[in-house]
C-alpha positions as CSV (number, residue, x, y, z in Angstrom):
1,M,119.1,78.0,112.9
2,S,116.8,79.7,115.3
3,T,113.4,78.2,116.2
4,Q,111.9,81.7,116.8
5,D,109.3,83.1,114.4
6,D,110.6,85.5,111.8
7,P,109.9,89.0,112.9
8,E,109.2,90.0,109.3
9,D,106.2,87.7,109.4
10,D,104.7,89.7,112.2
11,A,105.3,93.0,110.4
12,A,103.4,91.7,107.3
13,V,100.3,91.1,109.4
14,G,100.6,94.5,111.0
15,P,98.8,95.8,114.1
16,E,95.1,95.5,114.6
17,F,92.7,98.4,114.2
18,D,92.1,100.2,117.5
19,R,88.3,100.4,117.8
20,R,88.6,103.5,120.1
21,M,89.5,105.4,116.9
22,L,85.9,105.1,115.7
23,E,85.0,107.9,118.2
24,A,87.1,110.4,116.2
25,L,86.8,109.1,112.6
26,I,84.2,110.3,110.2
27,C,83.4,109.6,106.5
28,P,85.3,112.1,104.4
29,Q,82.4,112.4,102.0
30,T,79.3,112.6,104.2
31,H,81.0,113.6,107.5
32,E,78.9,111.0,109.3
33,R,80.1,108.2,111.7
34,L,81.8,105.1,110.4
35,S,81.2,101.5,111.5
36,Y,83.8,98.8,111.7
37,D,83.5,95.5,109.8
38,A,86.2,93.3,111.5
39,A,85.7,90.4,109.2
40,A,86.4,92.5,106.1
41,G,88.9,94.8,107.9
42,E,87.1,97.9,106.7
43,L,85.4,101.0,107.9
44,L,81.9,101.4,106.5
45,S,80.0,104.5,105.5
46,K,76.5,103.3,104.9
47,S,75.3,106.8,104.0
48,A,77.9,107.1,101.3
49,G,77.8,103.5,100.3
50,L,81.6,103.1,100.7
51,A,84.0,100.8,102.5
52,F,87.4,102.2,103.5
53,P,90.3,99.8,103.8
54,I,92.4,99.4,106.9
55,R,96.1,98.6,106.2
56,A,98.6,97.8,108.9
57,G,96.1,99.1,111.5
58,I,95.8,102.4,109.7
59,P,92.4,103.5,108.2
60,I,92.8,104.8,104.6
61,L,90.0,107.4,104.4
62,L,90.4,108.4,100.8
63,V,87.4,108.1,98.6
64,S,89.6,107.1,95.8
65,E,90.8,104.0,97.8
66,A,87.3,103.0,99.0
67,R,85.2,100.3,97.4
68,T,81.5,100.7,96.7
69,L,79.1,98.8,98.9
70,D,76.5,96.6,97.2
């Protein structure tokens, strides 16, 4: 048996979000800039009150997938 880590474990974690993407990404509802919450792994639109998830390093900018900010 190999002592190396299982490559499928790495795939499950996925790549990290590239912060340089923030320069090009805007909120699909308000068309304003987004901020990055690294701890939650989300992009925040404070003006819309929405948090967009990031899955496998890819931002999901669908209002239907966003959660409402408190």
